[in-house]
C-alpha positions in Angstrom: 217.2 -117.0 -0.8 215.8 -117.1 -4.3 212.2 -116.2 -4.7 209.4 -118.2 -6.4 208.4 -117.1 -9.5 205.4 -116.5 -9.4 205.5 -114.9 -5.8 204.2 -111.7 -6.7 201.7 -112.6 -9.1 198.6 -110.6 -9.0 198.5 -112.1 -5.2 195.6 -109.1 -4.0 196.0 -110.2 -0.8 199.2 -108.4 -0.8 199.1 -105.9 -3.2 197.3 -103.7 -0.5 199.9 -103.5 2.1 202.7 -102.8 -0.4 204.2 -105.5 -0.8 204.8 -107.2 -4.2 207.7 -109.9 -3.2 210.0 -110.8 -0.1 213.3 -108.6 0.2 211.5 -105.8 -2.7 210.5 -102.2 -2.5 206.8 -101.1 -3.0 206.5 -99.4 -6.2 203.7 -97.6 -7.1 202.0 -100.3 -10.1 202.6 -103.0 -7.5 198.9 -103.1 -6.2 197.8 -103.5 -10.4 197.7 -107.1 -11.7 200.6 -108.0 -13.4 199.6 -109.1 -17.0 199.4 -113.5 -17.4 201.5 -114.6 -18.5 201.7 -115.8 -22.3 200.1 -112.5 -23.2 202.8 -111.5 -24.7 204.3 -108.1 -22.6 206.7 -108.3 -20.5 207.4 -105.9 -17.6 211.2 -105.0 -16.1 212.1 -108.4 -17.2 209.7 -110.3 -14.4 206.0 -112.0 -13.9 204.1 -108.3 -12.5 207.4 -106.6 -12.3 208.3 -108.2 -9.1 211.5 -109.2 -10.1 210.4 -112.5 -10.3 211.4 -115.2 -13.0 208.6 -116.4 -15.8 207.7 -119.7 -15.6 209.6 -122.0 -18.2 207.8 -123.6 -21.2 209.2 -126.8 -19.3 207.5 -126.1 -16.2 204.2 -124.8 -17.6 204.3 -128.6 -19.4 205.6 -130.4 -15.7 202.2 -128.9 -14.8 199.8 -129.3 -17.6 200.8 -133.2 -16.5 200.8 -133.6 -13.0 197.2 -131.6 -13.8 196.0 -134.6 -16.4 197.0 -136.7 -14.5 195.3 -135.9 -11.5 192.1 -135.6 -13.7 192.8 -139.3 -15.0 193.0 -140.6 -11.6 190.2 -138.8 -10.8 187.9 -140.1 -13.7 189.2 -143.5 -12.7 189.2 -143.3 -9.5 184.9 -142.5 -9.6 185.1 -145.3 -13.1 186.3 -147.7 -10.9 183.7 -146.5 -7.6 181.0 -146.9 -10.0 182.1 -150.2 -11.3 182.2 -151.6 -7.6 179.2 -150.1 -6.3 177.7 -151.4 -10.1 179.3 -154.7 -9.0 177.7 -155.0 -5.5 174.3 -154.0 -6.8 174.4 -157.3 -8.8 176.3 -158.6 -5.7 172.5 -158.1 -4.3 170.7 -160.6 -6.4 169.4 -163.2 -6.0 167.7 -165.0 -9.5 166.7 -168.5 -10.4 165.4 -170.8 -13.2 162.3 -169.0 -15.3 160.4 -172.2 -15.9 160.3 -175.4 -14.3 157.8 -176.9 -15.7 156.2 -177.7 -19.1 153.4 -175.7 -20.1 153.3 -176.2 -23.8 153.0 -172.5 -24.4 155.9 -171.1 -26.8 157.1 -167.5 -27.2 154.8 -165.5 -30.0 156.2 -164.0 -33.0 157.0 -159.9 -33.2 155.1 -157.2 -34.9 156.4 -156.1 -38.1 158.4 -153.6 -36.6 160.7 -156.2 -34.3 158.5 -156.0 -31.0 157.2 -158.2 -28.5 155.0 -157.9 -25.5 156.4 -158.1 -22.0 154.9 -160.1 -19.5 155.6 -160.6 -15.8 154.8 -162.4 -13.5 154.8 -160.7 -9.7 155.0 -162.6 -6.9 154.3 -162.2 -3.2 155.6 -164.7 -1.0 154.7 -165.3 2.6 158.4 -167.9 3.2 158.4 -169.1 6.7 161.2 -167.6 8.5 161.9 -165.4 11.5 162.2 -162.5 9.9 159.2 -162.8 8.1 157.6 -164.1 11.0 158.1 -160.8 12.8 156.6 -159.3 10.4 153.1 -160.9 10.6 154.1 -164.4 8.8 153.1 -166.3 11.6 155.4 -168.8 14.2 153.7 -171.4 14.0 154.7 -172.1 10.6 158.5 -171.3 10.3 160.4 -173.9 8.0 156.7 -174.7 5.9 156.8 -174.4 2.4 156.6 -170.8 1.2 153.0 -169.8 -0.9 152.0 -167.2 -3.2 149.2 -165.7 -1.9 149.7 -162.5 -4.1 150.1 -163.1 -7.9 150.0 -160.6 -10.4 150.6 -160.7 -14.6 152.6 -157.6 -15.2 151.7 -156.9 -19.2 153.8 -154.0 -21.0 152.1 -154.0 -24.7 154.7 -154.4 -27.9 154.8 -150.5 -28.8 155.3 -149.4 -24.4 152.4 -147.4 -24.7 150.1 -149.5 -22.1 150.0 -151.8 -19.6 147.6 -153.9 -17.5 148.2 -155.4 -14.4 145.7 -158.8 -13.7 145.4 -160.8 -10.3 144.2 -164.5 -10.2 142.8 -165.1 -6.2 145.0 -166.9 -4.3 142.1 -169.2 -3.3 141.6 -170.1 -7.1 141.7 -173.8 -7.9 144.0 -174.3 -11.0 145.7 -177.3 -12.7 149.2 -177.3 -11.4 151.6 -178.7 -14.4 154.5 -181.7 -13.3 156.8 -179.4 -11.9 161.0 -179.9 -10.8 162.4 -178.1 -8.1 165.7 -176.7 -9.9 167.1 -176.3 -6.5 166.7 -179.3 -4.8 165.5 -181.7 -8.1 162.4 -183.1 -6.3 159.9 -183.4 -8.7 156.5 -183.0 -8.1 153.4 -184.5 -9.9 150.3 -182.3 -11.6 147.8 -181.8 -9.8 144.5 -179.9 -8.7 144.4 -177.5 -5.9 145.0 -173.7 -5.3 146.9 -171.7 -7.1 149.0 -170.0 -4.5 150.2 -173.6 -3.4 152.0 -174.0 -6.6 155.2 -172.0 -4.8 155.9 -174.8 -3.1 155.9 -177.6 -5.7 158.9 -176.1 -7.9 159.3 -172.5 -6.7 158.6 -169.5 -9.3 159.3 -171.9 -12.4 156.5 -173.9 -11.1 153.6 -170.7 -10.7 155.0 -169.5 -14.5 154.5 -172.7 -15.4 151.1 -173.1 -14.1 150.4 -169.6 -15.3 151.2 -170.5 -19.1 149.3 -173.1 -18.9 146.3 -171.3 -17.5 146.0 -168.5 -19.6 147.9 -169.8 -23.0 149.9 -167.1 -22.8 154.3 -167.0 -23.0 155.2 -165.0 -20.2 159.1 -163.7 -20.1 160.1 -163.3 -16.5 159.0 -163.6 -12.3 160.0 -161.4 -9.7 159.4 -162.6 -6.3 159.0 -160.6 -3.0 158.9 -161.0 0.8 157.2 -159.1 3.4 160.7 -158.3 4.5 161.1 -156.8 1.0 158.0 -155.0 0.8 158.7 -153.2 4.1 161.9 -152.3 2.4 161.1 -150.7 -0.8 158.1 -149.0 0.5 160.7 -147.4 2.7 162.5 -146.5 -0.4 159.6 -145.5 -2.1 158.9 -142.8 0.5 155.9 -144.1 1.2 152.5 -144.5 -0.8 148.9 -143.1 -0.8 146.3 -145.0 0.3 142.8 -143.7 0.8 139.9 -145.2 2.9 136.1 -144.3 3.4 135.6 -145.7 7.2 138.1 -146.0 9.9 139.9 -149.5 10.0 141.8 -152.2 12.2 141.7 -155.0 11.2 142.6 -157.5 14.3 142.4 -160.6 15.2 138.7 -161.9 13.0 135.8 -161.7 15.9 135.3 -165.1 17.3 138.4 -166.4 16.0 141.1 -164.8 18.0 144.0 -165.2 14.9 143.8 -163.4 11.7 144.5 -159.9 11.2 147.3 -157.4 9.6 147.1 -154.7 12.2 146.3 -151.9 9.6 144.9 -149.3 11.9 143.6 -145.5 9.7 141.4 -143.1 10.6 139.0 -142.6 7.2 141.0 -140.2 4.6 144.2 -140.4 3.1 147.3 -142.1 4.5 151.1 -142.3 3.8 151.7 -145.8 4.5 155.6 -147.0 4.5 157.2 -149.6 6.2 155.6 -152.0 8.2 152.4 -150.2 7.4 152.4 -150.6 4.1 152.8 -154.1 3.8 149.7 -154.0 6.8 147.5 -152.5 4.0 148.8 -155.0 1.4 147.8 -157.9 4.0 144.6 -156.6 4.8 142.0 -159.0 4.0 138.8 -159.8 6.8 138.8 -155.5 7.0 138.2 -154.8 2.8 135.5 -157.5 3.6 137.5 -160.7 0.9 140.2 -161.6 -1.5 138.5 -159.5 -3.9 138.8 -156.2 -2.5 142.3 -157.3 -1.4 143.4 -157.6 -4.7 141.5 -153.8 -5.5 143.6 -152.5 -2.9 146.8 -154.2 -4.2 146.0 -152.3 -7.8 145.1 -149.2 -5.4 148.3 -149.6 -3.9 150.7 -150.1 -7.2 148.6 -147.5 -9.3 149.3 -144.9 -6.2 153.1 -145.7 -6.1 153.1 -145.5 -9.7 151.6 -142.3 -9.6 153.9 -141.2 -6.9 157.2 -142.5 -8.5 156.4 -140.5 -12.2 155.4 -137.1 -10.0 159.0 -137.1 -8.7 160.4 -138.4 -12.0 162.2 -141.7 -10.3 163.1 -142.9 -13.6 165.2 -140.0 -14.3 166.8 -138.7 -11.0 169.6 -140.6 -10.6 170.5 -140.3 -7.3 167.1 -141.3 -6.8 167.3 -143.9 -8.9 170.5 -145.3 -7.7 168.9 -145.2 -3.8 166.0 -147.6 -5.4 167.5 -149.8 -7.3 169.7 -150.8 -3.6 166.3 -151.4 -2.3 164.5 -153.5 -5.0 168.5 -156.1 -5.7 167.8 -156.6 -2.5 163.9 -157.1 -2.0 163.2 -158.7 -5.5 164.5 -162.5 -6.2 164.0 -162.9 -10.4 164.8 -165.0 -12.8 167.9 -165.4 -14.2 168.0 -163.7 -18.1 166.7 -160.2 -16.0 169.3 -161.1 -13.1 171.7 -158.0 -14.1 171.3 -154.1 -12.9 171.0 -153.5 -16.5 168.4 -155.7 -17.0 166.4 -154.6 -14.1 167.3 -151.0 -15.1 165.7 -151.9 -18.5 162.5 -152.9 -17.9 162.1 -150.9 -15.4 162.3 -148.4 -17.9 159.5 -149.1 -20.1 157.1 -147.9 -17.8 158.3 -144.8 -17.7 156.9 -143.6 -20.7 153.3 -145.4 -20.1 151.3 -142.7 -19.5 149.4 -142.8 -15.8 145.4 -143.2 -17.7 147.2 -146.2 -19.7 147.2 -148.2 -17.2 144.7 -150.7 -16.0 144.0 -153.5 -13.0 141.9 -156.1 -13.1 141.3 -159.1 -11.0 140.0 -161.8 -13.3 136.9 -163.0 -12.9 136.2 -165.9 -10.7 132.8 -168.2 -9.5 132.8 -170.0 -6.2 134.0 -173.6 -6.3 131.3 -175.9 -6.7 133.0 -178.9 -4.4 134.0 -176.2 -2.0 132.0 -172.6 -1.1 136.0 -171.8 0.5 137.3 -172.1 -3.1 136.6 -170.3 -6.1 136.9 -171.1 -10.0 137.8 -169.2 -13.0 134.8 -167.3 -14.7 135.2 -169.5 -18.3 133.8 -166.6 -20.3 135.0 -163.4 -18.4 137.8 -165.2 -17.7 138.6 -166.0 -20.8 137.9 -162.3 -22.1 140.4 -161.4 -20.4 143.5 -163.5 -21.8 142.1 -163.0 -25.1 143.2 -159.4 -24.6 146.5 -160.1 -23.3 147.0 -162.9 -25.6 146.5 -160.2 -28.3 147.9 -157.4 -26.6 144.4 -155.4 -26.8 144.8 -152.4 -24.6 142.4 -152.8 -21.9 141.4 -149.2 -21.5 139.9 -146.7 -24.1 142.5 -143.8 -23.4 144.7 -145.0 -27.4 144.4 -142.8 -30.2 141.3 -145.0 -32.3 142.8 -147.4 -35.0 142.5 -146.6 -38.9 139.4 -149.2 -40.2 140.8 -152.0 -41.7 139.7 -153.6 -45.1 136.3 -155.5 -44.6 136.5 -154.3 -41.0 134.8 -150.8 -40.4 134.7 -148.7 -37.6 137.3 -150.9 -35.7 138.3 -149.2 -32.6 141.3 -151.3 -31.2 144.7 -149.1 -29.5 147.7 -148.7 -31.7 148.9 -151.3 -29.0 146.6 -153.7 -30.6 146.9 -154.2 -34.0 143.6 -156.9 -35.6 145.4 -160.3 -35.2 145.1 -161.9 -38.4 142.6 -165.3 -38.7 144.5 -166.1 -41.7 147.8 -168.3 -41.3 150.8 -166.1 -41.5 153.2 -166.9 -45.0 156.0 -169.2 -44.9 159.2 -167.2 -44.9 162.3 -168.5 -47.1 164.1 -169.2 -44.3 161.2 -171.4 -43.1 161.8 -175.6 -44.2 159.1 -176.4 -47.2 156.3 -178.4 -45.5 156.0 -182.1 -46.4 153.7 -184.2 -48.0 150.2 -183.5 -46.8 150.1 -187.7 -46.7 153.0 -188.4 -44.9 152.6 -186.0 -42.0 151.5 -187.6 -38.9 148.9 -185.8 -36.8 147.2 -186.3 -33.6 143.3 -185.0 -32.8 142.6 -183.8 -29.3 139.0 -183.0 -28.2 139.8 -180.2 -25.6 135.8 -178.7 -26.3 135.3 -179.5 -22.2 135.7 -176.1 -20.6 133.2 -174.6 -19.0 130.7 -176.9 -21.0 130.4 -181.3 -21.1 133.1 -182.0 -24.7 131.2 -182.4 -27.5 131.0 -185.8 -28.3 133.4 -187.5 -31.1 135.0 -183.9 -31.7 138.2 -185.1 -32.3 137.2 -187.9 -34.7 135.5 -185.0 -36.5 138.5 -183.3 -37.4 140.3 -186.1 -37.9 138.3 -186.6 -41.2 138.8 -183.8 -41.8 142.3 -183.1 -41.9 142.1 -186.9 -43.6 139.3 -185.6 -46.6 141.9 -182.6 -47.2 144.8 -185.3 -48.0 146.1 -185.5 -44.2 145.5 -189.4 -44.5 147.3 -190.1 -41.1 145.6 -187.7 -38.9 143.7 -189.4 -36.2 141.7 -189.1 -33.1 143.1 -189.8 -29.4 140.7 -191.0 -27.3 142.1 -188.3 -24.4 139.4 -185.4 -23.3 141.9 -182.5 -22.5 139.8 -179.2 -21.7 141.8 -176.8 -23.8 139.9 -173.2 -23.6 141.2 -171.7 -27.3 142.4 -174.3 -29.9 146.3 -174.8 -31.2 148.7 -177.0 -32.7 151.6 -177.8 -31.2 155.1 -179.2 -32.3 158.1 -181.1 -30.8 160.7 -179.7 -33.0 161.9 -176.9 -35.6 161.9 -179.7 -38.6 157.8 -180.3 -37.8 157.4 -176.2 -37.4 156.4 -175.6 -41.1 154.2 -179.2 -41.5 152.0 -178.3 -38.3 151.9 -174.7 -40.2 150.4 -176.5 -42.6 148.1 -178.3 -40.8 146.9 -175.0 -39.2 146.2 -173.8 -42.6 144.0 -176.4 -44.0 141.5 -176.1 -41.0 141.7 -172.4 -41.0 143.5 -172.0 -37.5 145.4 -168.9 -37.2 149.4 -169.3 -37.3 149.4 -167.1 -34.1 147.7 -170.3 -32.8 150.8 -173.0 -33.2 153.0 -173.3 -30.2 156.3 -175.4 -30.3 155.7 -178.1 -27.3 158.4 -180.3 -25.7 155.3 -182.2 -24.5 153.8 -182.8 -27.5 155.0 -186.2 -29.4 153.9 -185.2 -32.6 151.4 -182.5 -34.6 148.7 -182.3 -32.1 145.8 -180.6 -33.2 143.7 -179.8 -29.7 140.1 -178.7 -30.5 139.5 -176.2 -28.1 136.2 -175.1 -26.6 136.3 -172.4 -29.1 135.5 -174.2 -31.4 132.9 -176.5 -30.9 130.7 -177.6 -34.1 131.7 -177.0 -37.8 134.6 -178.3 -39.9 136.7 -174.9 -40.2 137.8 -173.0 -37.7 135.4 -170.1 -37.2 137.3 -166.3 -37.7 137.6 -165.3 -34.5 137.0 -161.2 -34.6 139.1 -159.8 -31.8 138.1 -158.0 -28.8 137.6 -154.0 -28.6 140.6 -152.2 -27.0 138.9 -151.7 -23.6 136.5 -154.5 -23.5 137.1 -156.0 -19.9 133.9 -157.6 -18.4 132.6 -155.6 -15.8 133.9 -158.3 -13.2 137.1 -157.6 -13.9 136.4 -155.3 -10.8 138.2 -152.9 -13.0 140.6 -149.6 -12.0 142.4 -146.8 -13.9 145.9 -146.1 -13.6 144.4 -142.3 -12.6 141.9 -144.0 -10.3 142.0 -142.2 -6.8 138.6 -144.2 -5.2 139.2 -145.4 -1.1 138.3 -148.5 0.0 135.2 -149.5 2.3 135.6 -151.2 5.0 133.7 -153.9 6.5 131.3 -153.3 9.7 133.0 -155.4 12.6 136.3 -154.1 11.9 135.6 -150.4 11.7 136.2 -148.3 15.0 
């Protein structure tokens, strides 16, 4: 019988019993491992002196080919599994149209480094189905249009060094533009009502349009999550630490028999997840108001970010995979971020933002004169918050101070917030040349009626100023269209240079020139920030951290506890 050529080649299990190969006599050297093949030594004409045949070069090639084939198979198998899992995650994602109503807000220009801030509208939906009803959504409302009771704007600065979260309370009365539901084609007329109803007027894209109209800020994306999604995400994260100063039980409101999230905790810090996390985010009565609920939601988000960063969740691949699985099932997103890669890229933008550079705020509001149960924006303080976001100025003061600029000694903006020039931007060589001013049709609209009665004949005065500067076709419109900040709007790319020329003639900064499909012609909307004078007043940019106290600001490092309204303590 022929023996294998490697039978006795250094097999330690047999060396101890003096047997080096079947049918061979034991030798004194049989326990010593033979030199490896290819070492240049030969003993007794066989491998290891055992009398077996040395592997041929052809045999070694065959082994190498088999080895290479197995490795290739493993690599291909792993790649295929990864690809299939990637497809699986992409298949989880539900996406929809970014914008379903015209807001008149165009995307801003990039900075000198080609960067722009990113704005993401986060929506918490109370979609009325059986699964969400089991989690507290209300059985009587199944099938009703969903509302977005939680609405937050996440802003990531252009240099990715700071971020903020701004909430508008759900009962705030706002102008909702005309919207078309992309799923059904149904059109909804423009209306003034609570901001949470915008979701039912054309989906998340209508809520995004409402926010753009409200803030004059371009919003890149939206994300939406329902009750069930909150529960699954809280479980995937592993829980979030929250704190209350007193024992809390958010049960039915005394005397009403309805409401209450069911949250029950003893005083102190607790890690909530699953349904208990949802209860924390939904609690309103025990915290005292919608404003306090927004603060509790900000506490939750700050704590979640601290937890994810401490767990290295952004760099731990297995951890990230688990979060991706939960997130792709829980979230609905706008089309342009409807892939795993794009969502991951977005999430990683927050990885390097220090916790102490993350700020949360609730937009300042007042009680509506027409209804004590409704709110309106505080016209002065709310505008200060929107201006910080529009100009990409940090809401915190923890960044390195910027160097003082010429003519502005002592400037103290965050490096993420370069001073916004009030001079029109120079025309680039690629821009079409401006037309003869005498041939440019310009419409001027009075928008000064924000927070105060409109200034009479304001559009007429500014139209007259344009005529004096050579814009012979400038005319005042009789409409009164309230606008917080002065803007120049145009409809087509061919009008861009002309619109910049109109802005330059009035001293309006280039950053306030916007493309809008709703503009029939070049239109100057004289805002509440320009109530007098023939030349637009130079606007000093706000300083980093200059958020009004009424915005109830929280820093990402804040670990304070929520106070509980008396009737809901135990």
